C-alpha positions in Angstrom: 37.9 -31.5 56.0 36.4 -28.3 57.5 33.0 -27.6 57.6 30.8 -27.1 53.8 30.2 -23.6 52.6 27.5 -21.6 51.5 26.9 -19.2 48.6 30.3 -20.9 46.6 29.3 -19.5 43.3 30.1 -15.9 44.2 33.3 -17.1 46.1 36.6 -18.7 44.4 40.0 -20.5 45.3 43.5 -19.2 44.5 45.9 -21.5 43.2 49.5 -20.7 43.2 51.9 -22.6 40.7 55.4 -22.1 41.3 57.5 -23.7 38.4 60.9 -23.9 37.1 60.7 -21.2 34.4 58.2 -18.9 36.1 55.5 -18.0 38.7 51.4 -18.2 38.5 48.4 -17.6 40.1 45.4 -18.3 38.7 41.7 -18.3 40.4 39.0 -21.1 39.8 35.5 -20.8 40.3 32.9 -23.7 41.8 32.9 -25.0 38.0 36.6 -25.9 38.5 37.2 -23.1 35.6 39.7 -20.9 35.3 38.8 -17.4 35.9 42.0 -15.5 35.3 45.2 -15.9 35.8 48.8 -13.5 35.9 52.4 -15.2 35.1 56.0 -14.2 35.4 58.9 -15.6 33.9 61.3 -16.4 36.4 65.2 -15.5 35.8 67.7 -18.7 35.3 71.2 -17.9 36.9 73.9 -20.5 35.5 76.8 -19.6 37.3 79.0 -22.7 35.6 78.2 -25.7 33.8 75.9 -28.0 34.8 74.8 -25.2 37.7 71.3 -23.6 38.0 70.0 -21.5 40.6 67.5 -19.1 41.2 66.8 -16.1 43.7 64.5 -17.0 46.5 63.8 -13.5 46.7 62.9 -13.0 43.2 60.4 -15.8 43.5 58.7 -14.3 46.6 58.2 -10.7 45.3 56.9 -12.4 41.5 54.4 -14.5 43.4 53.2 -10.8 44.9 53.4 -9.4 42.0 51.0 -12.3 40.1 48.7 -12.2 43.1 47.8 -8.8 42.8 47.7 -8.7 39.0 45.0 -11.6 39.0 42.8 -10.0 41.6 42.9 -6.5 39.9 42.2 -8.3 36.6 39.6 -10.6 38.0 37.9 -7.5 40.2 37.7 -10.4 42.9 38.7 -9.1 46.4 40.6 -10.9 48.6 37.6 -11.6 50.6 36.1 -13.7 48.0 39.0 -16.2 48.0 38.0 -19.3 50.2 41.0 -20.9 50.3 44.6 -21.1 48.7 46.3 -24.1 47.4 50.0 -24.0 46.5 51.8 -26.2 44.0 55.6 -25.8 43.3 58.5 -27.3 41.3 60.0 -30.1 43.4 63.5 -30.7 44.7 64.9 -27.0 44.6 65.9 -26.0 48.2 67.3 -23.2 50.0 68.7 -21.9 53.5 67.4 -18.8 55.0 67.7 -17.2 58.4 64.7 -16.5 60.1 65.1 -13.3 61.7 66.2 -11.5 58.2 64.4 -13.6 56.1 67.1 -13.2 53.7 68.2 -16.5 51.8 71.9 -17.7 52.6 72.5 -18.6 48.9 70.6 -18.6 45.9 68.2 -21.5 45.4 69.2 -24.5 44.1 67.3 -25.9 41.2 66.4 -29.6 40.8 68.3 -29.9 37.7 71.4 -28.8 39.0 74.1 -31.5 38.7 77.1 -29.8 41.3 76.4 -32.3 43.6 77.6 -35.2 41.1 81.1 -35.9 43.0 78.9 -36.0 46.4 76.6 -38.6 45.1 79.3 -40.7 43.4 81.3 -40.6 46.6 78.4 -41.8 48.3 78.0 -44.8 45.9 81.5 -46.0 46.7 80.8 -45.8 50.3 78.1 -48.5 49.6 75.0 -46.2 50.6 72.9 -47.1 47.2 70.6 -49.7 48.5 70.2 -48.0 52.1 69.4 -44.5 50.5 66.6 -46.4 47.8 65.3 -48.2 50.9 64.3 -45.7 52.8 63.3 -43.0 50.6 62.1 -45.0 47.4 64.8 -42.9 45.1 67.8 -43.3 43.5 70.9 -41.5 44.4 70.9 -38.7 42.2 71.9 -34.9 42.9 68.2 -34.2 41.2 67.1 -34.6 44.7 67.3 -32.0 47.8 69.3 -33.6 49.8 72.9 -33.4 48.1 72.0 -29.9 47.6 71.2 -28.9 50.9 74.6 -30.5 52.2 76.4 -28.4 49.4 75.0 -25.2 51.0 75.5 -26.1 54.4 79.3 -26.2 53.5 79.0 -23.3 51.5 77.5 -21.1 54.5 79.9 -22.7 56.8 83.0 -22.0 54.7 81.8 -18.3 53.3 79.6 -17.3 56.0 81.4 -19.0 59.0 79.8 -16.0 61.4 76.5 -17.4 60.8 74.5 -18.3 63.8 72.9 -21.9 62.4 70.1 -21.7 65.3 68.5 -19.3 63.4 68.8 -21.0 60.1 66.0 -22.9 58.5 66.0 -24.9 55.3 63.2 -25.7 53.1 62.1 -26.5 49.6 60.0 -23.9 47.3 56.5 -24.6 48.9 58.1 -24.2 52.7 60.0 -20.9 51.7 56.5 -19.5 50.2 54.3 -20.6 53.2 56.9 -18.8 55.5 56.7 -15.9 53.7 52.8 -16.1 53.2 51.8 -16.8 57.2 53.9 -13.6 58.1 56.9 -15.9 59.0 54.4 -18.0 60.8 55.0 -21.1 59.7 58.1 -23.3 58.7 56.3 -26.5 57.2 55.7 -28.8 54.2 54.0 -31.6 52.9 54.8 -35.3 52.5 54.3 -35.3 48.4 57.1 -32.5 48.5 58.9 -33.9 51.6 59.0 -37.3 49.6 61.2 -35.4 47.2 64.1 -34.7 49.2 66.1 -38.2 49.9 65.4 -37.5 53.6 62.2 -38.7 54.4 61.6 -42.2 55.0 58.7 -43.4 52.6 57.5 -46.2 55.6 57.1 -44.0 58.4 56.8 -40.5 56.5 59.4 -38.4 58.4 62.4 -37.1 58.2 65.0 -39.5 58.5 67.4 -39.4 61.4 70.1 -41.9 59.8 69.5 -39.9 56.5 70.4 -36.3 58.0 72.9 -37.6 59.5 74.4 -39.1 56.6 74.3 -35.5 55.1 75.1 -33.8 57.7 71.7 -31.9 58.0 70.6 -30.8 61.7 66.9 -32.2 62.3 66.2 -28.8 64.0 66.1 -27.1 60.5 63.9 -28.8 58.9 60.4 -27.8 58.6 57.1 -29.6 59.8 55.6 -32.5 57.4 52.3 -31.9 57.1 49.1 -33.6 55.2 48.8 -32.5 51.6 45.4 -31.7 52.1 44.7 -29.8 55.3 45.2 -26.8 57.4 48.5 -25.3 57.0 47.6 -21.7 58.1 46.6 -18.4 57.1 47.9 -15.5 54.8 49.7 -12.1 56.9 46.4 -9.9 56.6 48.6 -7.2 55.6 49.1 -9.0 52.0 45.7 -9.0 50.5 43.5 -7.4 53.2 42.3 -10.6 54.7 43.3 -13.8 56.4 42.9 -16.6 53.9 43.6 -20.0 54.6 46.7 -22.4 52.7 45.0 -25.7 52.8 46.7 -27.5 50.1 50.2 -28.1 49.3 51.5 -30.5 46.5 54.8 -30.8 44.5 53.7 -29.8 40.7 53.4 -33.1 39.7 51.6 -35.0 42.0 48.9 -31.7 42.1 48.5 -32.6 38.2 47.5 -36.7 39.1 45.1 -35.2 41.4 43.8 -33.0 39.1 43.4 -35.7 36.0 41.0 -37.9 39.0 44.2 -40.4 39.0 42.9 -41.7 42.2 42.9 -44.9 41.5 45.8 -47.7 40.9 47.1 -47.7 37.3 45.8 -44.2 36.3 48.4 -42.8 34.6 49.3 -39.0 33.4 52.0 -36.9 31.9 53.3 -33.3 32.2 55.3 -31.9 29.8 57.0 -28.7 31.3 60.5 -28.1 31.7 61.1 -31.7 32.1 58.4 -34.1 31.3 57.0 -36.7 34.1 55.0 -39.4 34.4 53.5 -40.3 37.5 51.3 -43.6 37.8 48.9 -44.2 41.0 49.8 -47.1 43.1 47.1 -46.8 46.1 47.8 -47.0 49.3 50.7 -49.2 49.4 54.6 -48.3 48.7 55.1 -49.7 45.4 59.3 -50.3 44.3 60.3 -50.3 40.5 63.4 -52.6 39.7 63.2 -50.6 36.1 64.5 -47.3 37.2 60.9 -45.8 38.5 60.7 -43.6 41.6 58.8 -44.6 44.6 57.2 -41.6 46.2 54.2 -40.1 48.0 51.3 -38.6 45.7 49.5 -36.9 48.6 48.7 -37.4 51.8 44.9 -36.4 53.5 44.1 -37.1 57.4 45.7 -40.4 58.0 45.5 -41.4 54.5 48.1 -41.8 52.3 47.9 -41.9 48.3 51.5 -43.8 46.5 52.9 -43.4 43.2 55.7 -44.5 40.9 57.0 -42.1 38.7 59.2 -41.4 36.1 61.1 -38.3 36.0 62.5 -36.9 32.6 64.9 -33.8 32.9 64.7 -32.2 29.8 61.8 -31.6 27.8 60.3 -28.4 27.2 63.4 -27.3 28.1 65.0 -28.2 25.0 62.6 -26.6 23.3 63.5 -23.5 25.1 67.1 -24.4 24.3 66.2 -24.2 20.3 64.9 -20.8 21.2 67.0 -19.3 23.3 70.5 -21.3 23.1 71.1 -22.1 19.5 68.5 -19.7 18.5 66.9 -21.7 15.4 63.6 -21.0 16.7 61.5 -17.6 18.1 59.2 -19.0 20.1 57.8 -22.4 20.9 54.7 -22.2 19.4 56.1 -22.2 15.9 57.6 -25.7 16.1 54.2 -27.5 15.5 54.5 -26.0 12.0 57.8 -26.4 11.4 57.8 -30.4 12.2 55.0 -30.4 9.8 57.3 -28.9 6.8 59.1 -32.3 7.0 58.1 -35.8 6.6 60.6 -36.8 9.2 64.3 -35.9 10.4 66.3 -37.1 7.4 68.0 -39.5 9.8 68.9 -36.8 12.6 68.3 -38.1 16.5 68.6 -35.9 19.4 69.1 -36.8 22.6 68.1 -34.4 25.5 70.4 -35.1 28.0 71.1 -31.3 28.6 70.9 -32.0 32.4 71.9 -36.0 32.1 69.5 -38.4 32.2 66.6 -39.1 34.3 64.2 -42.1 34.1 64.9 -45.0 33.5 68.9 -44.3 33.2 70.0 -42.2 35.9 73.2 -41.5 34.3 74.5 -38.1 35.4 77.2 -37.9 32.9 75.2 -38.2 30.2 75.2 -34.9 27.8 72.9 -33.6 25.2 73.7 -35.2 21.5 72.6 -34.7 17.8 73.6 -37.3 15.7 73.1 -38.9 12.2 74.0 -35.2 10.9 74.4 -35.3 7.0 74.9 -32.4 4.3 71.0 -32.4 3.6 70.1 -31.8 7.2 68.3 -28.7 7.2 66.7 -26.3 10.4 63.6 -28.3 10.0 65.1 -31.6 10.7 66.8 -30.8 13.6 63.9 -29.2 15.4 61.6 -31.9 14.4 64.4 -34.5 16.0 63.9 -32.3 19.4 60.3 -33.2 19.4 60.8 -36.8 18.4 62.9 -36.8 21.3 60.3 -35.7 23.8 58.2 -38.2 22.6 60.8 -41.2 22.8 61.5 -40.2 26.3 58.1 -40.5 27.2 57.9 -43.7 25.3 61.4 -45.0 27.6 59.5 -44.7 30.6 55.7 -45.9 29.8 57.8 -48.9 28.7 59.3 -49.0 32.7 56.1 -48.5 33.6 54.3 -51.9 31.6 57.3 -53.9 32.9 56.8 -52.8 36.8 52.6 -53.5 36.4 50.5 -56.3 35.4 48.5 -53.7 34.0 49.9 -52.2 30.2 49.2 -48.4 29.9 46.0 -48.2 28.5 45.4 -44.6 27.8 48.0 -41.5 28.4 46.4 -38.3 30.1 48.4 -35.0 29.4 49.0 -31.7 30.5 51.8 -29.2 30.4 52.6 -26.2 28.1 54.4 -28.7 25.4 50.9 -30.7 25.0 49.6 -27.9 23.0 51.7 -29.1 20.2 49.3 -31.4 18.3 52.4 -32.4 16.3 54.3 -33.8 19.5 50.4 -35.2 20.6 50.1 -37.1 17.5 53.6 -38.6 17.5 53.2 -39.3 21.2 50.2 -41.5 20.4 51.9 -43.0 17.8 55.2 -44.0 19.7 53.4 -45.4 22.4 50.4 -47.1 20.6 48.0 -45.6 23.0 45.1 -43.0 23.3 46.3 -39.4 24.2 44.0 -37.6 26.5 44.1 -33.6 26.5 42.1 -31.5 28.5 40.8 -28.4 28.2 43.0 -26.9 31.3 46.4 -27.6 30.9 47.8 -25.8 33.9 46.6 -29.4 35.9 49.0 -28.5 38.5 47.5 -25.4 39.7 43.9 -27.0 39.2 45.0 -30.0 41.2 46.2 -27.8 44.0 42.9 -25.7 43.7 40.9 -29.1 43.6 43.0 -29.8 47.1 42.2 -26.9 48.5 38.5 -26.6 48.0 37.9 -30.2 49.1 39.4 -29.3 52.4 37.3 -26.4 53.3 34.1 -27.9 51.7 33.9 -25.1 48.5 33.5 -28.8 46.9 32.4 -31.6 48.4 32.8 -34.7 46.2 36.3 -35.6 44.5 34.5 -37.7 42.2 32.2 -34.8 41.1 34.3 -32.5 40.0 36.7 -34.9 38.3 33.5 -36.0 36.1 33.2 -31.9 35.1 36.5 -31.8 33.8 36.0 -31.0 29.7 38.8 -33.2 27.4 39.9 -30.9 24.7 40.9 -33.7 22.2 42.2 -37.5 22.1 44.7 -38.3 19.9 44.8 -41.7 18.2 47.8 -43.9 17.1 47.7 -43.3 13.3 48.8 -44.9 10.2 52.9 -44.2 10.9 52.6 -45.7 14.4 54.5 -48.6 13.0 57.5 -46.4 11.3 57.6 -44.4 14.6 58.3 -47.5 17.2 60.9 -48.6 14.9 62.5 -45.6 14.7 62.3 -45.7 18.1 64.6 -48.4 18.8 67.2 -46.2 16.1 66.8 -43.7 18.5 68.1 -45.8 21.9 71.1 -46.5 20.3 71.6 -42.6 20.3 71.0 -42.6 23.9 73.6 -45.2 24.5 76.3 -42.9 22.8 75.4 -40.0 24.9 75.8 -41.9 27.9 79.2 -41.8 29.8 80.2 -38.8 28.3 82.1 -37.5 31.2 83.7 -40.0 33.6 83.2 -39.1 37.2 
């Protein structure tokens, strides 16, 4: 940690939250509250079914845009920003030329399933146990390793004149850090590196045997640094001043940090494009026999916090699909009122396997499914079935966590866009049978990155005090419908089995 600061109340922390569906810049004050933000939606590219790409240059340009907008809207000068924290969508990765600064292909997004055949081949080669043992992750296209291998092969085939001495790789945090620092720093943090399926969870370094397995040269990989520490300074030409970048987190780990989940057993769920539950595991790696991931929560100096995670691929994305795909709704916000217009789903169940199924199933071939449709089913029932399915997916993961631990989950802390939906949060409380705690600031990913950056430079001097100042918006208690909701969960799990193994590999 750097030396404590003075006059903190006239200074601010800036967080960049680079997500799957958009990029956001948020400024936080000394009370840990937001004073301004700017957001820009990100274009999604679907070149083939099951494939999803982002334009990394668009991410960079949009980041510059929201940076400028938030400073202009708040009338805060660059010199009054004491540090920047960065949090990003994880697993999404790219290759770029360090001499031109241009990506060699669009970034492959974490939801992308194009490398399913590669995963099946590795499974047939008997590599599952080795990969899981070294990384704490299951063998799945979700993670960066197979994506980077695919990109390497694509570049060799389609751009044969490429000089790989000039090629570097990274997840979105690495790409952004490299650009923000004027192309000087090629690095990542442990929380993001632990999601690549290339970092050894015990040594917290790139695993040479895995790099060899995926034919990825070690020299193209970024340096792995602690999540909280000095990463570099922004190029003075960007904001007129050099600002230290002092925290980088994967988005879900950042939310865990923002919720104050620093002690083993504390749990949060972020309802974003996907839904991600992480439980703090402390300073020892915790392994799961029930389909959960072992991962790094965050690192600082020589201290490492680990976590156990249930990654659900499709949550808010299924609501977006209702809006943009089949056009049953005009906005995500209206789903709350729609769900209240009917007493139940009239026997309809939805399985949100739009990108396969993540935890605890890890079924790459599963596909989305509506089942139980009869002549009396209306639009409202189908919308409600989607919201209920999001909560049921979370229940599956919580049940797995309860099996993995001696301590049963007693309370769930939530954040993310879909947690604004009161129907969903009440249904979630009923499904789990435990209280759901929703804070005032739902952008916990950005808030966690800001907390990490500010603590590192001494803007804040006590993490526990900072967490104690966070305001709770509402606690949802399990209601009278809890038993019926949990009964219907058993029927929903049968629908999930119907959706699995839809396409044979």
